[in-house]
C-alpha positions in Angstrom: 45.3 30.4 105.3 43.8 26.9 105.6 43.6 25.6 109.2 44.7 22.0 109.9 41.9 19.6 110.4 42.8 18.8 114.0 42.3 22.4 115.0 38.6 22.3 113.9 35.4 21.2 115.5 33.9 17.8 114.4 32.3 18.1 111.0 29.3 16.2 109.8 30.0 13.6 107.0 29.2 14.5 103.4 28.2 12.4 100.5 30.9 11.2 98.2 31.4 9.0 95.1 34.1 6.4 94.6 35.3 6.3 91.0 38.2 4.7 89.1 41.4 6.8 89.3 41.7 6.6 85.5 39.5 5.5 82.6 40.8 4.9 79.1 38.8 4.4 75.9 41.1 2.2 73.8 41.2 2.0 70.0 43.5 1.0 67.2 45.2 3.8 65.4 44.6 2.0 62.1 41.7 0.3 60.4 41.5 -3.5 59.9 39.6 -6.7 60.5 39.4 -7.8 64.1 41.1 -11.1 64.4 41.1 -11.6 68.2 39.8 -10.0 71.3 41.4 -11.6 74.3 39.4 -10.0 77.1 35.7 -9.6 78.1 33.8 -7.2 80.3 34.9 -7.6 83.9 38.3 -9.1 83.2 41.2 -7.8 85.3 44.2 -7.0 83.1 47.8 -6.0 83.8 49.8 -3.3 82.1 51.4 -4.7 79.0 48.8 -7.5 78.4 47.7 -8.1 74.8 44.0 -7.1 74.7 43.0 -7.4 71.0 44.4 -7.8 67.5 43.6 -6.8 64.0 44.4 -9.1 61.1 48.2 -8.8 60.2 48.5 -11.1 57.3 49.6 -8.5 54.8 51.7 -6.6 57.4 53.5 -9.7 58.4 54.5 -10.4 54.8 55.8 -6.8 54.5 57.8 -7.2 57.6 59.4 -10.4 56.3 60.2 -8.7 53.0 61.7 -5.6 54.6 63.8 -7.7 57.0 65.1 -9.8 54.2 66.1 -6.7 52.2 67.8 -5.3 55.3 69.7 -8.5 56.1 70.8 -9.0 52.5 74.6 -8.3 52.3 75.1 -9.4 48.7 74.6 -6.1 46.9 77.1 -4.3 49.1 79.6 -7.2 48.9 79.3 -7.2 45.1 79.8 -3.5 44.9 82.8 -3.7 47.2 84.4 -6.5 45.2 83.9 -4.5 42.0 85.4 -1.4 43.6 88.5 -3.4 44.8 89.0 -4.8 41.3 88.6 -1.4 39.5 90.8 0.4 42.1 93.6 -2.1 41.5 93.1 -1.7 37.7 93.2 2.1 38.0 96.4 2.0 40.1 98.1 -0.2 37.6 97.0 2.0 34.7 98.3 5.1 36.5 101.7 3.4 37.0 101.8 2.4 33.3 100.8 5.9 32.2 103.6 7.3 34.3 106.1 5.0 32.4 104.4 6.0 29.1 103.4 2.4 28.6 99.8 3.4 28.0 98.1 6.7 27.1 97.2 9.0 30.0 93.6 9.0 28.8 93.4 5.2 29.3 94.6 5.7 32.9 92.1 8.5 33.4 89.3 6.3 32.1 90.3 3.5 34.6 90.3 6.0 37.5 86.8 7.2 36.5 85.5 3.7 36.4 86.9 3.1 39.9 85.3 6.4 41.1 81.9 5.3 39.7 82.2 2.0 41.4 82.9 3.8 44.7 79.7 5.8 44.3 77.8 2.7 43.5 79.1 1.1 46.7 78.0 4.1 48.7 74.5 3.9 47.0 74.3 0.2 47.9 75.1 0.9 51.5 72.5 3.7 51.6 69.9 1.3 50.1 70.7 -1.2 52.9 70.3 1.5 55.5 67.0 2.5 54.0 65.9 -1.1 54.0 66.7 -1.3 57.7 64.6 1.8 58.3 61.8 0.3 56.3 62.0 -2.9 58.3 61.6 -0.9 61.5 58.7 1.0 60.0 57.1 -2.3 59.0 57.5 -3.6 62.6 55.8 -0.4 63.9 52.9 -0.8 61.5 52.5 -4.4 62.7 52.5 -3.3 66.3 49.7 -0.8 65.5 47.5 -3.8 65.0 48.1 -5.1 68.5 46.3 -3.4 71.4 48.4 -3.5 74.6 47.0 -2.5 78.0 48.4 0.9 78.9 47.7 0.3 82.6 46.4 -2.3 85.0 42.7 -2.3 85.5 39.3 -3.8 84.7 37.6 -4.0 81.4 34.3 -2.1 81.7 33.1 -2.2 78.1 33.9 -4.2 74.9 32.5 -2.8 71.6 33.8 -5.1 68.9 34.1 -8.8 68.3 36.1 -11.1 66.1 35.3 -10.7 62.4 34.1 -7.1 62.6 35.7 -4.3 60.6 37.4 -1.7 62.8 37.7 1.9 61.6 40.7 3.9 62.8 40.2 5.6 66.2 36.8 3.8 66.8 36.3 2.8 70.4 37.0 -0.9 71.1 37.5 -1.3 74.8 37.1 0.7 78.0 39.6 0.1 80.7 39.3 1.5 84.3 42.1 1.6 86.8 40.8 0.5 90.1 44.0 -0.4 92.1 43.8 3.3 93.2 40.4 4.9 93.4 39.4 8.5 93.2 36.9 9.9 95.7 35.0 13.0 94.8 33.0 15.1 97.4 31.4 18.5 97.5 31.2 19.8 101.1 29.6 23.1 102.0 31.7 26.2 101.8 31.7 26.4 105.6 34.0 23.4 105.6 36.7 25.3 103.6 39.9 25.6 105.6 39.1 22.6 107.7 40.9 20.2 105.3 44.1 20.5 103.4 46.0 18.5 100.8 47.7 15.6 102.4 45.1 15.1 105.2 43.8 11.5 105.7 40.1 11.2 105.9 37.7 8.2 106.2 35.6 6.9 103.3 32.6 4.7 104.3 31.1 3.0 101.2 27.4 2.4 101.0 25.9 -1.0 102.0 26.4 -3.8 101.4 30.1 -3.0 101.0 30.5 -0.8 104.2 33.7 -0.5 106.2 36.0 2.4 106.8 38.8 3.2 104.4 41.6 5.7 104.6 41.8 8.2 101.7 44.3 11.1 101.2 43.2 14.5 100.1 44.9 15.4 96.8 42.8 18.4 95.6 41.0 21.1 97.4 39.3 23.4 94.9 40.1 27.0 95.1 37.0 28.0 93.1 33.6 27.6 94.8 30.3 26.7 93.3 28.1 29.7 94.3 24.9 28.1 93.0 25.2 25.1 95.4 27.4 26.7 98.1 29.9 23.9 97.9 33.6 23.4 96.9 35.2 20.3 95.4 37.4 17.8 97.2 39.3 14.9 95.6 40.9 12.1 97.5 43.0 9.1 96.5 42.2 5.7 98.1 44.6 2.8 97.9 42.8 -0.3 96.5 45.7 -2.5 95.6 44.0 -5.6 96.9 41.0 -4.7 94.6 38.5 -5.1 97.5 36.4 -2.1 96.6 34.5 -1.8 93.4 34.3 1.6 91.7 31.1 3.5 91.2 30.0 3.4 94.8 28.3 6.1 96.8 29.9 6.8 100.1 30.1 9.0 103.2 33.2 11.1 103.7 34.1 11.5 107.4 36.4 14.3 108.3 38.7 12.3 110.5 41.2 9.4 109.9 39.9 5.9 110.4 40.0 4.9 114.1 
C-alpha cells in the first residue's frame, strides 16, 4: 500500500522535465495548393482559430452548384402540378366510364398516366433530397481545406508556405498546448510509496526562470525500470497565465510549495 507523503521522511529533490501537456502535428486530410498560412512559429492560438487554408476555388464552385440544385423548387413544383392535373383527368375519366360515356380502357389509361406522374413526383423529391446531401458533402469537402486549431497552444513548427503544393496527411504545423504543462520525473525506487496520485509537489525550473510552482501528481508508474533503478512520475502544472515556457529542466521537490 502506498504511504502518504506526509508520513515519510524528507526526500531529496530529483531532476525533472517540463513539457507541453499535448503536442499535435497538424495536416490537411486532402491535397491542394496552400493559399494562406495565418500563423508563424511562436504564435499563440486559441482553439477554433483558422490556421491555414488550401485553395478552394473549384470546391467553392461545387458548393454553389450543389446549393443551387438543393434550393431549386421548380422540378418538384412542376411534377406536382402535372400530377394534380392528371389526377383530376383520371377521376373525371373514371366517372365517365362508370356512366358508359367513354370506354373503360380510356379511363384506365388516364389512371396509369396519373400513377406515372405520382412516381415522377416522388423521383423529383428524391433528387432534391440527394441534392441537399450533395450540398452538405460539398460543404464538408470545402471545410477539409481549412485548418482549424484543435486546441489552444503555441505554434512550434511551420513546414509549408503559401504557393507550395500540399500532399494529403503531410505535416504542416506543430501545435503545443502550454496552458497546462506536463512534468516528467524518474525518482529512485526507494521513493516508491512516498508519493501518490493527487499529491501536490513543488516544481523548481532551472535558471533563469526559477521560482516554485505547484504541480499535482497524475501518474505513478507501477512498472519499474530495473536498469536504472527508477520509476516514472507524471505531474500536471497549471500554466494558464503562460508564464512558464515548455522544454525546461527542473528540480522536483517532494513537498508542496511553502
